[in-house]
C-alpha positions as CSV (number, residue, x, y, z in Angstrom):
1,M,-70.8,1.0,299.0
2,L,-71.8,4.1,301.5
3,S,-74.9,5.7,301.0
4,T,-74.5,9.4,300.4
5,S,-75.6,10.6,303.5
6,T,-73.4,8.4,305.2
7,F,-70.4,9.6,303.0
8,L,-71.4,13.5,303.6
9,A,-71.3,12.9,307.4
10,L,-68.0,11.3,307.1
11,A,-67.1,13.9,304.7
12,M,-67.4,16.8,307.0
13,Q,-65.8,15.1,309.9
14,C,-62.6,13.6,308.3
15,A,-62.3,16.5,305.0
16,A,-63.8,19.3,307.0
17,T,-61.8,22.1,305.0
18,V,-63.2,20.6,301.8
19,H,-67.1,21.8,300.5
20,P,-68.6,18.3,301.2
21,T,-70.5,18.6,297.6
22,T,-67.0,18.9,296.0
23,A,-65.7,15.9,298.1
24,Q,-69.2,14.0,297.1
25,D,-68.3,14.9,293.6
26,V,-64.8,13.0,293.6
27,A,-65.8,10.1,295.3
28,K,-68.8,9.6,293.0
29,T,-66.5,9.8,290.0
30,E,-63.4,8.2,291.5
31,S,-64.9,5.1,293.4
32,G,-68.9,5.3,293.2
33,Y,-68.4,5.6,296.7
34,N,-67.1,2.2,296.9
35,P,-64.7,2.1,300.2
36,Y,-62.6,-1.1,298.8
37,A,-62.2,0.3,295.1
38,I,-59.0,-0.1,293.5
39,A,-57.7,1.0,290.1
40,E,-54.6,-1.0,288.6
41,I,-52.6,1.7,286.6
42,V,-51.1,-0.3,283.6
43,P,-47.8,1.2,282.4
44,K,-47.9,3.1,279.4
45,S,-45.6,0.6,277.7
46,Q,-48.3,-2.2,278.4
47,R,-51.5,-0.6,277.1
48,K,-53.0,-1.6,274.2
49,P,-54.5,1.1,271.5
50,G,-57.7,2.8,273.0
51,D,-56.7,1.3,276.6
52,K,-57.8,3.8,279.3
53,G,-54.9,2.7,281.2
54,V,-56.4,1.5,284.5
55,I,-58.3,-1.7,285.6
56,S,-60.8,-1.3,288.0
57,Y,-61.8,-3.7,290.9
58,F,-64.7,-3.2,293.3
59,P,-64.3,-6.1,295.9
60,K,-67.1,-6.1,298.9
61,N,-64.6,-6.6,301.7
62,K,-61.3,-5.5,303.1
63,N,-59.9,-9.0,303.1
64,D,-60.4,-9.3,299.3
65,A,-59.4,-5.9,298.9
66,L,-56.0,-6.4,300.2
67,A,-55.6,-9.8,298.1
68,I,-56.1,-7.8,295.1
69,V,-53.5,-5.1,296.2
70,N,-51.0,-8.0,297.1
71,R,-51.4,-9.3,293.4
72,I,-50.6,-5.9,292.0
73,E,-47.9,-5.1,294.0
74,S,-46.3,-8.2,292.9
75,K,-46.4,-7.2,289.6
76,Q,-44.7,-3.7,290.7
77,R,-47.7,-1.6,289.2
78,R,-48.8,1.7,290.6
79,Y,-52.5,1.9,291.9
80,S,-55.4,4.0,293.6
81,V,-57.3,2.8,296.7
82,G,-60.5,3.7,298.5
83,L,-63.2,6.1,298.4
84,M,-61.3,9.2,296.8
85,Q,-58.9,7.0,294.7
86,I,-55.5,8.1,296.8
87,T,-52.4,6.6,294.9
88,S,-49.9,4.4,295.8
89,T,-47.2,6.8,295.1
90,N,-48.4,9.3,298.0
91,F,-48.8,6.2,300.7
92,A,-45.3,7.1,302.3
93,K,-45.6,10.8,302.1
94,Y,-48.9,10.8,304.0
95,G,-47.8,8.0,306.5
96,M,-50.3,5.5,305.1
97,T,-50.7,2.0,303.6
98,A,-53.8,0.5,301.6
99,E,-55.0,-1.1,304.3
100,K,-55.1,2.1,306.4
101,L,-57.1,3.9,303.2
102,F,-59.8,1.5,302.9
103,S,-60.8,3.0,306.4
104,P,-63.2,5.8,304.7
105,C,-61.9,8.5,307.1
106,H,-58.5,8.0,306.8
107,N,-58.8,8.2,303.0
108,L,-61.0,11.3,303.2
109,S,-58.0,13.1,305.4
110,V,-55.5,12.2,302.9
111,F,-57.7,13.3,299.9
112,E,-58.1,16.6,302.0
113,K,-54.4,17.1,302.3
114,I,-53.9,16.5,298.3
115,I,-56.6,19.0,297.4
116,S,-56.2,21.5,299.7
117,D,-52.6,21.9,298.7
118,C,-53.4,21.8,295.1
119,Y,-56.0,24.5,295.5
120,L,-53.8,26.9,297.8
121,R,-51.2,26.2,295.0
122,G,-53.8,26.6,291.9
123,G,-56.1,29.3,293.0
124,S,-59.3,27.7,291.6
125,L,-61.3,24.9,291.9
126,E,-60.8,23.8,288.3
127,R,-57.1,23.7,288.6
128,A,-57.2,21.7,291.9
129,L,-59.0,19.0,290.6
130,S,-57.1,18.5,287.5
131,C,-53.9,18.6,290.0
132,Y,-55.6,16.0,291.9
133,Y,-56.2,14.2,288.8
134,S,-53.1,14.0,287.4
135,G,-50.5,16.3,289.5
136,N,-50.6,19.2,287.2
137,F,-53.1,22.2,286.9
138,T,-53.3,21.2,282.8
139,T,-54.1,17.8,282.3
140,G,-57.4,17.6,283.8
141,T,-58.9,19.9,281.4
142,K,-57.9,18.6,278.3
143,K,-60.0,16.0,276.8
144,E,-58.9,12.5,276.7
145,N,-59.8,9.8,273.8
146,E,-59.9,6.9,276.2
147,F,-62.8,8.6,277.9
148,N,-65.2,9.7,274.9
149,S,-63.3,12.9,274.5
150,T,-64.1,14.3,277.7
151,S,-61.8,15.9,280.3
152,Y,-61.6,14.8,284.3
153,I,-63.2,18.3,284.8
154,E,-66.3,17.3,282.5
155,R,-66.4,13.8,284.1
156,I,-66.6,15.7,287.4
157,G,-69.2,17.6,286.3
158,Y,-68.0,20.8,286.9
159,K,-68.7,23.8,284.5
160,P,-67.4,26.8,285.6
161,N,-68.5,29.0,282.8
162,M,-72.3,27.5,283.1
163,S,-74.0,30.7,285.0
164,Y,-77.2,31.9,286.3
165,V,-78.7,34.8,288.0
166,V,-80.3,33.0,290.7
167,P,-77.7,30.5,292.5
168,G,-78.4,27.2,292.8
169,T,-78.9,25.9,296.2
170,R,-75.8,23.7,295.9
171,Q,-73.5,26.9,295.5
172,G,-73.2,29.4,298.3
173,F,-72.6,33.3,297.4
174,N,-69.2,33.6,297.0
175,G,-67.3,36.7,295.1
176,K,-64.5,34.6,293.8
177,E,-67.1,32.4,292.1
178,A,-69.4,35.0,290.9
179,V,-69.4,36.9,287.5
180,K,-70.9,40.5,286.7
181,R,-73.3,40.7,284.1
182,K,-72.2,44.3,282.3
183,E,-75.8,45.0,281.2
184,T,-77.8,44.2,284.5
185,N,-74.6,44.8,286.9
186,V,-76.2,41.8,289.1
187,I,-73.9,39.4,290.4
188,I,-74.3,36.0,288.3
189,P,-72.5,32.8,290.5
190,T,-71.4,30.0,288.1
191,Q,-73.4,26.8,288.5
192,I,-72.1,23.5,288.7
193,V,-73.7,20.7,286.7
194,I,-72.9,16.5,287.8
195,V,-72.7,14.3,285.1
196,Y,-71.1,10.9,286.4
197,P,-69.6,8.5,284.8
198,S,-70.0,4.5,285.5
199,H,-66.3,3.5,285.4
200,F,-62.9,5.1,286.8
201,V,-61.9,8.2,285.3
202,R,-58.5,8.4,286.6
203,G,-55.5,9.2,284.3
204,D,-51.6,9.4,284.2
205,I,-50.6,9.7,287.6
206,K,-47.7,12.2,288.4
207,P,-46.2,13.5,291.4
208,T,-47.3,16.6,292.3
209,Q,-44.7,19.3,291.5
C-alpha cells in the first residue's frame, strides 16, 4: 500500500492534468492505495440477491496479483486492476496489460486519459466521476442498494451542493466551481467532503460511449 505522500507525488508526475486531490479520492475509494488491488466482476446472471457484483482481492506482491488475474481470465470474467482500478475491457485501447497496470505510473496515466475524456465530454467533475465509474454520465449519481443506498459520487465524497462563504484550503478559487449568494453578492465556492468506504465500490462497467 502506498503512503498518501507517495501517491500524490506519483499523481503529479503520471497524471499531471488531473487535480491531485481528485486522483487521491478516486484511488482511496477504488483501491485503498494498493497498487496490486484487483476487483473480479461477477456477471449479472451469476450474482446472488444483494450481491455487490465484485470479488475484491488485495495481494501483497505482483506475482500473487498475476496469479489471481490468470484465474479470473480462465473464467472469462472482466476485472479491474491497480491503484485506479482500470477495467480489463480498456487494456487493448490503451496498449496495456494487467502486468503493466500493476505499475502505479502506468495505471495513473490510463486513469488520466479516461477521466480527462469523461470531463471534456461531460463538462463537470460530477459527470466525469460517473463516467469513470460506469461509462456514462448518470449511473454514478444514482443510489445503489448494494452499497447501502449510496451513489458512487457520494462514496467518493464529492458534495457539489455543499458551499461555504470561505473556501477550504483543498479547493482553489475557480469561477466554474463557484456560486453566487444573491443577498450578499459574494462568491461561495463549493466544498468537497471526503467519506471513504472500506470496500471496492465499482459497479457495472459499460464501455464509454
